[in-house]
C-alpha atoms as an extended CHARMM CRD file, in Angstrom:
* protein
*
       210  EXT
         1         1  MET       CA             -0.0020000000       -0.0050000000       -0.0070000000  PROA      1               0.0000000000
         2         2  THR       CA              1.5380000000        3.3080000000       -1.0300000000  PROA      2               0.0000000000
         3         3  SER       CA              1.0460000000        6.4400000000        1.0230000000  PROA      3               0.0000000000
         4         4  SER       CA              0.4910000000        9.7740000000       -0.6120000000  PROA      4               0.0000000000
         5         5  ILE       CA              1.4310000000       13.1990000000        0.7240000000  PROA      5               0.0000000000
         6         6  ILE       CA             -1.4960000000       15.5630000000        0.8320000000  PROA      6               0.0000000000
         7         7  PRO       CA             -0.3550000000       18.9090000000       -0.6090000000  PROA      7               0.0000000000
         8         8  ILE       CA             -0.8430000000       22.0450000000        1.4460000000  PROA      8               0.0000000000
         9         9  VAL       CA             -3.5370000000       24.2630000000       -0.0190000000  PROA      9               0.0000000000
        10        10  HSD       CA             -2.9060000000       27.9790000000        0.3700000000  PROA      10              0.0000000000
        11        11  VAL       CA             -5.9930000000       30.1510000000        0.4360000000  PROA      11              0.0000000000
        12        12  VAL       CA             -6.0660000000       33.8810000000       -0.3300000000  PROA      12              0.0000000000
        13        13  HSD       CA             -8.4120000000       35.6430000000        2.0760000000  PROA      13              0.0000000000
        14        14  VAL       CA             -9.9230000000       38.9040000000        0.8560000000  PROA      14              0.0000000000
        15        15  VAL       CA            -11.3670000000       41.2680000000        3.4500000000  PROA      15              0.0000000000
        16        16  ASP       CA            -13.0230000000       44.3710000000        1.9480000000  PROA      16              0.0000000000
        17        17  ASP       CA            -16.3030000000       46.1130000000        2.7260000000  PROA      17              0.0000000000
        18        18  ASP       CA            -16.7210000000       47.1550000000       -0.9120000000  PROA      18              0.0000000000
        19        19  ASP       CA            -18.7390000000       44.3320000000       -2.4680000000  PROA      19              0.0000000000
        20        20  ASP       CA            -17.7460000000       45.0940000000       -6.0460000000  PROA      20              0.0000000000
        21        21  MET       CA            -14.0450000000       45.4220000000       -5.2680000000  PROA      21              0.0000000000
        22        22  ARG       CA            -14.0590000000       42.3110000000       -3.1010000000  PROA      22              0.0000000000
        23        23  GLU       CA            -15.6620000000       40.1550000000       -5.7740000000  PROA      23              0.0000000000
        24        24  ALA       CA            -13.5620000000       41.6270000000       -8.5930000000  PROA      24              0.0000000000
        25        25  VAL       CA            -10.3400000000       40.7610000000       -6.7080000000  PROA      25              0.0000000000
        26        26  ALA       CA            -11.6910000000       37.2880000000       -5.8920000000  PROA      26              0.0000000000
        27        27  VAL       CA            -12.5530000000       36.5810000000       -9.5300000000  PROA      27              0.0000000000
        28        28  LEU       CA             -9.1130000000       37.7390000000      -10.7150000000  PROA      28              0.0000000000
        29        29  LEU       CA             -7.3750000000       35.4850000000       -8.1970000000  PROA      29              0.0000000000
        30        30  ARG       CA             -9.5630000000       32.4690000000       -8.9780000000  PROA      30              0.0000000000
        31        31  VAL       CA             -8.8500000000       32.8380000000      -12.6820000000  PROA      31              0.0000000000
        32        32  ALA       CA             -5.1470000000       32.8670000000      -11.7900000000  PROA      32              0.0000000000
        33        33  GLY       CA             -5.6400000000       29.5160000000      -10.0320000000  PROA      33              0.0000000000
        34        34  TYR       CA             -5.8720000000       30.5430000000       -6.3930000000  PROA      34              0.0000000000
        35        35  GLN       CA             -8.4330000000       29.3420000000       -3.8810000000  PROA      35              0.0000000000
        36        36  VAL       CA            -10.1740000000       32.3840000000       -2.4260000000  PROA      36              0.0000000000
        37        37  ARG       CA            -12.4100000000       33.1330000000        0.5480000000  PROA      37              0.0000000000
        38        38  THR       CA            -14.0580000000       36.5320000000        0.9490000000  PROA      38              0.0000000000
        39        39  TYR       CA            -15.2370000000       38.5270000000        3.9910000000  PROA      39              0.0000000000
        40        40  SER       CA            -17.1600000000       41.7770000000        4.1700000000  PROA      40              0.0000000000
        41        41  ASP       CA            -15.5340000000       42.9240000000        7.3950000000  PROA      41              0.0000000000
        42        42  ALA       CA            -12.7410000000       42.1920000000        9.8650000000  PROA      42              0.0000000000
        43        43  GLY       CA            -15.0960000000       40.6460000000       12.4310000000  PROA      43              0.0000000000
        44        44  HSD       CA            -16.2120000000       37.8820000000       10.0810000000  PROA      44              0.0000000000
        45        45  PHE       CA            -12.6000000000       37.0180000000        9.2900000000  PROA      45              0.0000000000
        46        46  LEU       CA            -11.6640000000       36.8000000000       12.9740000000  PROA      46              0.0000000000
        47        47  LEU       CA            -14.5800000000       34.4360000000       13.5820000000  PROA      47              0.0000000000
        48        48  SER       CA            -13.3380000000       32.1180000000       10.8060000000  PROA      48              0.0000000000
        49        49  ASP       CA            -10.8750000000       29.2600000000       11.1500000000  PROA      49              0.0000000000
        50        50  ALA       CA             -8.4370000000       30.9850000000        8.7940000000  PROA      50              0.0000000000
        51        51  THR       CA             -6.1240000000       32.9400000000       11.0990000000  PROA      51              0.0000000000
        52        52  HSD       CA             -3.5320000000       30.1690000000       11.2720000000  PROA      52              0.0000000000
        53        53  ALA       CA             -4.3100000000       28.2950000000        8.0490000000  PROA      53              0.0000000000
        54        54  PRO       CA             -1.8530000000       28.3540000000        5.1070000000  PROA      54              0.0000000000
        55        55  GLY       CA             -2.3270000000       31.3240000000        2.7940000000  PROA      55              0.0000000000
        56        56  CYS       CA             -2.2600000000       35.1000000000        2.8800000000  PROA      56              0.0000000000
        57        57  LEU       CA             -4.5620000000       38.0220000000        3.6020000000  PROA      57              0.0000000000
        58        58  LEU       CA             -5.6420000000       40.8220000000        1.2640000000  PROA      58              0.0000000000
        59        59  LEU       CA             -6.9680000000       43.4980000000        3.5520000000  PROA      59              0.0000000000
        60        60  ASP       CA             -8.7160000000       46.8170000000        2.8930000000  PROA      60              0.0000000000
        61        61  VAL       CA             -7.1500000000       49.3780000000        5.2070000000  PROA      61              0.0000000000
        62        62  ARG       CA            -10.3290000000       51.4860000000        5.7090000000  PROA      62              0.0000000000
        63        63  MET       CA            -13.6140000000       49.8030000000        6.5590000000  PROA      63              0.0000000000
        64        64  PRO       CA            -16.1090000000       52.2970000000        8.0870000000  PROA      64              0.0000000000
        65        65  GLY       CA            -18.5440000000       50.9320000000       10.6250000000  PROA      65              0.0000000000
        66        66  GLY       CA            -16.2400000000       48.3410000000       12.0960000000  PROA      66              0.0000000000
        67        67  PRO       CA            -12.5980000000       47.4820000000       12.8610000000  PROA      67              0.0000000000
        68        68  SER       CA            -10.1790000000       48.8530000000       10.2670000000  PROA      68              0.0000000000
        69        69  GLY       CA             -7.6430000000       46.7990000000        8.4140000000  PROA      69              0.0000000000
        70        70  LEU       CA             -4.9410000000       48.0670000000       10.7600000000  PROA      70              0.0000000000
        71        71  ASP       CA             -7.0650000000       46.9610000000       13.7380000000  PROA      71              0.0000000000
        72        72  LEU       CA             -7.3560000000       43.4990000000       12.2100000000  PROA      72              0.0000000000
        73        73  GLN       CA             -3.6190000000       43.3770000000       11.6350000000  PROA      73              0.0000000000
        74        74  GLU       CA             -3.0260000000       44.1100000000       15.3360000000  PROA      74              0.0000000000
        75        75  ALA       CA             -5.5770000000       41.4680000000       16.3800000000  PROA      75              0.0000000000
        76        76  LEU       CA             -3.7950000000       38.8810000000       14.2110000000  PROA      76              0.0000000000
        77        77  ALA       CA             -0.4730000000       39.8190000000       15.7760000000  PROA      77              0.0000000000
        78        78  GLU       CA             -1.9500000000       39.2510000000       19.2400000000  PROA      78              0.0000000000
        79        79  ARG       CA             -3.0640000000       35.8040000000       18.0990000000  PROA      79              0.0000000000
        80        80  ARG       CA              0.4110000000       35.1050000000       16.6810000000  PROA      80              0.0000000000
        81        81  SER       CA             -1.0830000000       34.4760000000       13.2510000000  PROA      81              0.0000000000
        82        82  PRO       CA              1.6140000000       33.8270000000       10.6290000000  PROA      82              0.0000000000
        83        83  LEU       CA             -0.5560000000       34.9950000000        7.7120000000  PROA      83              0.0000000000
        84        84  PRO       CA              1.2810000000       37.5110000000        5.4960000000  PROA      84              0.0000000000
        85        85  VAL       CA             -0.7830000000       40.6840000000        5.0950000000  PROA      85              0.0000000000
        86        86  ILE       CA             -1.1930000000       42.7260000000        1.8890000000  PROA      86              0.0000000000
        87        87  PHE       CA             -3.0590000000       46.0010000000        2.3740000000  PROA      87              0.0000000000
        88        88  LEU       CA             -5.3900000000       47.4750000000       -0.2430000000  PROA      88              0.0000000000
        89        89  SER       CA             -6.3340000000       51.1410000000       -0.0790000000  PROA      89              0.0000000000
        90        90  GLY       CA             -7.8640000000       53.8260000000       -2.2240000000  PROA      90              0.0000000000
        91        91  GLN       CA             -6.5750000000       56.6720000000       -0.1090000000  PROA      91              0.0000000000
        92        92  ALA       CA             -3.3810000000       55.6220000000        1.6140000000  PROA      92              0.0000000000
        93        93  ASP       CA             -1.1360000000       58.1750000000        3.2980000000  PROA      93              0.0000000000
        94        94  VAL       CA              2.4620000000       57.9890000000        4.5040000000  PROA      94              0.0000000000
        95        95  PRO       CA              1.6980000000       57.5460000000        8.2370000000  PROA      95              0.0000000000
        96        96  MET       CA             -0.7840000000       54.7740000000        7.4700000000  PROA      96              0.0000000000
        97        97  CYS       CA              1.7060000000       52.9290000000        5.2480000000  PROA      97              0.0000000000
        98        98  ALA       CA              4.4230000000       53.3520000000        7.8750000000  PROA      98              0.0000000000
        99        99  ARG       CA              2.1710000000       51.9210000000       10.5980000000  PROA      99              0.0000000000
       100       100  ALA       CA              1.2340000000       48.9360000000        8.4120000000  PROA      100             0.0000000000
       101       101  PHE       CA              4.7980000000       48.0720000000        7.4770000000  PROA      101             0.0000000000
       102       102  LYS       CA              6.0320000000       48.5680000000       11.0240000000  PROA      102             0.0000000000
       103       103  ALA       CA              3.4550000000       45.9940000000       12.1260000000  PROA      103             0.0000000000
       104       104  GLY       CA              4.7330000000       43.5410000000        9.5320000000  PROA      104             0.0000000000
       105       105  ALA       CA              2.6930000000       44.1370000000        6.3720000000  PROA      105             0.0000000000
       106       106  LEU       CA              4.2510000000       42.5700000000        3.2940000000  PROA      106             0.0000000000
       107       107  ASP       CA              2.8210000000       44.9750000000        0.7080000000  PROA      107             0.0000000000
       108       108  PHE       CA              0.6160000000       48.0560000000        0.4440000000  PROA      108             0.0000000000
       109       109  LEU       CA             -1.2760000000       48.3370000000       -2.8450000000  PROA      109             0.0000000000
       110       110  THR       CA             -3.2280000000       51.3980000000       -3.9430000000  PROA      110             0.0000000000
       111       111  LYS       CA             -6.5770000000       51.0870000000       -5.7280000000  PROA      111             0.0000000000
       112       112  PRO       CA             -7.2460000000       50.7780000000       -8.6000000000  PROA      112             0.0000000000
       113       113  ILE       CA             -4.9820000000       47.7460000000       -8.3790000000  PROA      113             0.0000000000
       114       114  ARG       CA             -3.1630000000       46.4660000000      -11.4740000000  PROA      114             0.0000000000
       115       115  LYS       CA             -3.5390000000       42.7730000000      -12.1670000000  PROA      115             0.0000000000
       116       116  ASP       CA              0.1900000000       42.0990000000      -12.5020000000  PROA      116             0.0000000000
       117       117  GLU       CA              0.9170000000       44.0330000000       -9.3200000000  PROA      117             0.0000000000
       118       118  LEU       CA             -1.7000000000       42.1100000000       -7.3510000000  PROA      118             0.0000000000
       119       119  LEU       CA             -0.6140000000       38.6700000000       -8.6050000000  PROA      119             0.0000000000
       120       120  ALA       CA              3.0460000000       39.4360000000       -7.9080000000  PROA      120             0.0000000000
       121       121  ALA       CA              2.2250000000       40.5340000000       -4.3660000000  PROA      121             0.0000000000
       122       122  VAL       CA              0.1430000000       37.4170000000       -3.6980000000  PROA      122             0.0000000000
       123       123  ALA       CA              2.8970000000       35.1720000000       -5.0640000000  PROA      123             0.0000000000
       124       124  ARG       CA              5.4090000000       36.8240000000       -2.7040000000  PROA      124             0.0000000000
       125       125  ALA       CA              2.9960000000       36.4050000000        0.1840000000  PROA      125             0.0000000000
       126       126  ILE       CA              2.4560000000       32.6990000000       -0.4740000000  PROA      126             0.0000000000
       127       127  GLU       CA              6.2170000000       32.2090000000       -0.7650000000  PROA      127             0.0000000000
       128       128  ARG       CA              6.6970000000       34.0020000000        2.5730000000  PROA      128             0.0000000000
       129       129  ASP       CA              4.0040000000       31.8490000000        4.1800000000  PROA      129             0.0000000000
       130       130  CYS       CA              5.6810000000       28.6560000000        2.9200000000  PROA      130             0.0000000000
       131       131  ALA       CA              9.0610000000       29.7750000000        4.2540000000  PROA      131             0.0000000000
       132       132  THR       CA              7.5800000000       30.6970000000        7.6520000000  PROA      132             0.0000000000
       133       133  ARG       CA              5.8460000000       27.3570000000        8.0120000000  PROA      133             0.0000000000
       134       134  ARG       CA              8.9880000000       25.4360000000        6.9840000000  PROA      134             0.0000000000
       135       135  ALA       CA             10.9830000000       27.3320000000        9.6010000000  PROA      135             0.0000000000
       136       136  SER       CA              8.3390000000       26.6290000000       12.2410000000  PROA      136             0.0000000000
       137       137  GLU       CA              8.3170000000       22.9060000000       11.4300000000  PROA      137             0.0000000000
       138       138  HSD       CA             12.1190000000       22.7890000000       11.5510000000  PROA      138             0.0000000000
       139       139  ALA       CA             12.1750000000       24.5830000000       14.9160000000  PROA      139             0.0000000000
       140       140  SER       CA              9.6680000000       22.0760000000       16.2670000000  PROA      140             0.0000000000
       141       141  ASP       CA             11.8050000000       19.1750000000       15.0140000000  PROA      141             0.0000000000
       142       142  VAL       CA             14.8810000000       20.6270000000       16.6710000000  PROA      142             0.0000000000
       143       143  ARG       CA             12.9970000000       21.1300000000       19.9360000000  PROA      143             0.0000000000
       144       144  VAL       CA             11.8780000000       17.4920000000       19.9080000000  PROA      144             0.0000000000
       145       145  LEU       CA             15.4800000000       16.3550000000       19.2690000000  PROA      145             0.0000000000
       146       146  PHE       CA             16.7890000000       18.3100000000       22.2590000000  PROA      146             0.0000000000
       147       147  GLU       CA             13.9950000000       17.0540000000       24.4770000000  PROA      147             0.0000000000
       148       148  SER       CA             15.2360000000       13.5330000000       23.7690000000  PROA      148             0.0000000000
       149       149  LEU       CA             18.5250000000       14.3150000000       25.5260000000  PROA      149             0.0000000000
       150       150  THR       CA             19.0390000000       13.4570000000       29.1760000000  PROA      150             0.0000000000
       151       151  GLU       CA             19.7890000000       16.1930000000       31.7030000000  PROA      151             0.0000000000
       152       152  ARG       CA             23.4370000000       15.1220000000       31.7530000000  PROA      152             0.0000000000
       153       153  GLU       CA             23.6440000000       15.1560000000       27.9750000000  PROA      153             0.0000000000
       154       154  ARG       CA             22.2380000000       18.6830000000       27.9090000000  PROA      154             0.0000000000
       155       155  SER       CA             24.9060000000       19.7810000000       30.3670000000  PROA      155             0.0000000000
       156       156  VAL       CA             27.5590000000       18.2860000000       28.0670000000  PROA      156             0.0000000000
       157       157  VAL       CA             25.9530000000       20.0760000000       25.1050000000  PROA      157             0.0000000000
       158       158  ALA       CA             26.1540000000       23.4150000000       26.9520000000  PROA      158             0.0000000000
       159       159  GLY       CA             29.8500000000       22.8930000000       27.6100000000  PROA      159             0.0000000000
       160       160  LEU       CA             30.7420000000       21.7780000000       24.1150000000  PROA      160             0.0000000000
       161       161  ALA       CA             28.7140000000       24.5370000000       22.4960000000  PROA      161             0.0000000000
       162       162  SER       CA             30.5620000000       27.1620000000       24.5870000000  PROA      162             0.0000000000
       163       163  GLY       CA             33.8130000000       26.0290000000       22.9600000000  PROA      163             0.0000000000
       164       164  LYS       CA             35.2140000000       23.9510000000       25.8000000000  PROA      164             0.0000000000
       165       165  LEU       CA             37.2610000000       20.8410000000       25.1130000000  PROA      165             0.0000000000
       166       166  ASN       CA             36.2090000000       17.4340000000       26.4110000000  PROA      166             0.0000000000
       167       167  LYS       CA             38.7050000000       17.6760000000       29.2930000000  PROA      167             0.0000000000
       168       168  ALA       CA             37.2880000000       21.0390000000       30.4610000000  PROA      168             0.0000000000
       169       169  VAL       CA             33.7000000000       19.8180000000       30.2260000000  PROA      169             0.0000000000
       170       170  ALA       CA             34.6580000000       16.7160000000       32.2130000000  PROA      170             0.0000000000
       171       171  ALA       CA             36.1800000000       18.8700000000       34.9780000000  PROA      171             0.0000000000
       172       172  ASP       CA             33.1090000000       21.1480000000       35.1270000000  PROA      172             0.0000000000
       173       173  LEU       CA             30.7400000000       18.1840000000       35.4360000000  PROA      173             0.0000000000
       174       174  SER       CA             32.9540000000       16.0370000000       37.6640000000  PROA      174             0.0000000000
       175       175  LEU       CA             33.1120000000       13.3400000000       34.9750000000  PROA      175             0.0000000000
       176       176  SER       CA             35.9240000000       11.4250000000       33.3880000000  PROA      176             0.0000000000
       177       177  GLU       CA             37.0090000000       12.5940000000       29.9550000000  PROA      177             0.0000000000
       178       178  ARG       CA             36.0830000000        9.1490000000       28.6480000000  PROA      178             0.0000000000
       179       179  MET       CA             32.5040000000        9.5610000000       29.9400000000  PROA      179             0.0000000000
       180       180  VAL       CA             32.2190000000       12.9620000000       28.2400000000  PROA      180             0.0000000000
       181       181  LYS       CA             33.3330000000       11.3530000000       24.9790000000  PROA      181             0.0000000000
       182       182  THR       CA             30.6430000000        8.6850000000       25.4570000000  PROA      182             0.0000000000
       183       183  HSD       CA             27.9650000000       11.3150000000       26.0930000000  PROA      183             0.0000000000
       184       184  ARG       CA             29.2030000000       13.2920000000       23.1100000000  PROA      184             0.0000000000
       185       185  ALA       CA             28.8730000000       10.2860000000       20.8160000000  PROA      185             0.0000000000
       186       186  ARG       CA             25.3180000000        9.6250000000       22.0600000000  PROA      186             0.0000000000
       187       187  ILE       CA             24.3820000000       13.2800000000       21.6190000000  PROA      187             0.0000000000
       188       188  MET       CA             25.6360000000       13.2920000000       18.0400000000  PROA      188             0.0000000000
       189       189  GLN       CA             23.6770000000       10.1340000000       17.2910000000  PROA      189             0.0000000000
       190       190  LYS       CA             20.4370000000       11.4240000000       18.8140000000  PROA      190             0.0000000000
       191       191  LEU       CA             20.6660000000       14.7760000000       17.0510000000  PROA      191             0.0000000000
       192       192  GLY       CA             21.7750000000       13.2800000000       13.7400000000  PROA      192             0.0000000000
       193       193  ILE       CA             24.8870000000       15.4420000000       13.5140000000  PROA      193             0.0000000000
       194       194  HSD       CA             28.6030000000       14.8050000000       13.1410000000  PROA      194             0.0000000000
       195       195  SER       CA             30.4100000000       17.8630000000       14.4370000000  PROA      195             0.0000000000
       196       196  ILE       CA             30.3870000000       20.5890000000       17.0840000000  PROA      196             0.0000000000
       197       197  SER       CA             29.8090000000       23.1950000000       14.3770000000  PROA      197             0.0000000000
       198       198  GLN       CA             26.5620000000       21.4150000000       13.4110000000  PROA      198             0.0000000000
       199       199  LEU       CA             25.5910000000       21.3440000000       17.0880000000  PROA      199             0.0000000000
       200       200  ILE       CA             26.1200000000       25.1010000000       17.3760000000  PROA      200             0.0000000000
       201       201  GLU       CA             23.9900000000       25.6740000000       14.2540000000  PROA      201             0.0000000000
       202       202  LEU       CA             21.1620000000       23.6250000000       15.8030000000  PROA      202             0.0000000000
       203       203  LEU       CA             21.3590000000       25.6560000000       18.9700000000  PROA      203             0.0000000000
       204       204  LYS       CA             20.9080000000       28.8410000000       16.9290000000  PROA      204             0.0000000000
       205       205  GLN       CA             17.4730000000       27.6920000000       15.7810000000  PROA      205             0.0000000000
       206       206  PRO       CA             14.6080000000       29.6810000000       17.3400000000  PROA      206             0.0000000000
       207       207  ALA       CA             12.5720000000       27.9120000000       19.9780000000  PROA      207             0.0000000000
       208       208  ASP       CA              9.3960000000       28.9110000000       18.1930000000  PROA      208             0.0000000000
       209       209  ALA       CA              9.3590000000       30.2290000000       14.6610000000  PROA      209             0.0000000000
       210       210  SER       CA              5.6520000000       30.7070000000       14.3870000000  PROA      210             0.0000000000
C-alpha cells in the first residue's frame, strides 16, 4: 500500500467592505488559479478558522462601521497568526503605510490595483508563508530532538557549544574525559549530527518560529 502526501492548499483571504471590489479581486485570483475566501468585514474574518491556516490576507485598510484593516492586523499579531498581510487602499497616506509596514505588512497596494501588481504581491505572500511554516516545522523538530537528551547530555551540550574541550567539560561536570566522549557520541547520534559546528547551528534555531 503506497502512502500519498497531501499537498498544502494555500488560500487567499480577501477582506473588503466594498462588495464590487471584493468580488472583482476574488474573480481575478480564482482565474489565476488561487483558492479564495471573501469577507465583508474584519469581524467575520476573525470568527473564521483561517487565522492560522496556510495562505495570505488581502486586507482593505479602511472599513467604516467596524474594525479597520490596521485593527485586524493588530488582532492577528496578538493571536500570533503567521498570515502575510497585503493591504489594499484607495486613499493611503504615508503615516498609514508606515504603521502597516512597522506592524509587519508585506505589501501596500493602492486602488485601482493592477492585475500584475496584485498577482506578484500574492505570489510573494504565499512564498513567505511557505518559508515561515517550513521554519516553524524545523524549529519544532529541533525542539523534539533536544527534548530527547538526558539532563546530563544537555549539560555536556552546553559545555561543548561554549567552545570547551572534552577535558574542560569533564572537569566542570565532575566526569571522566572518557565519559564525556561517550555522552558526546550519544548526543551526536540522537541529534543526527557529526560535528560541534553542526551542534552550534542547531542551537541557533529559534525555539518557536511561528
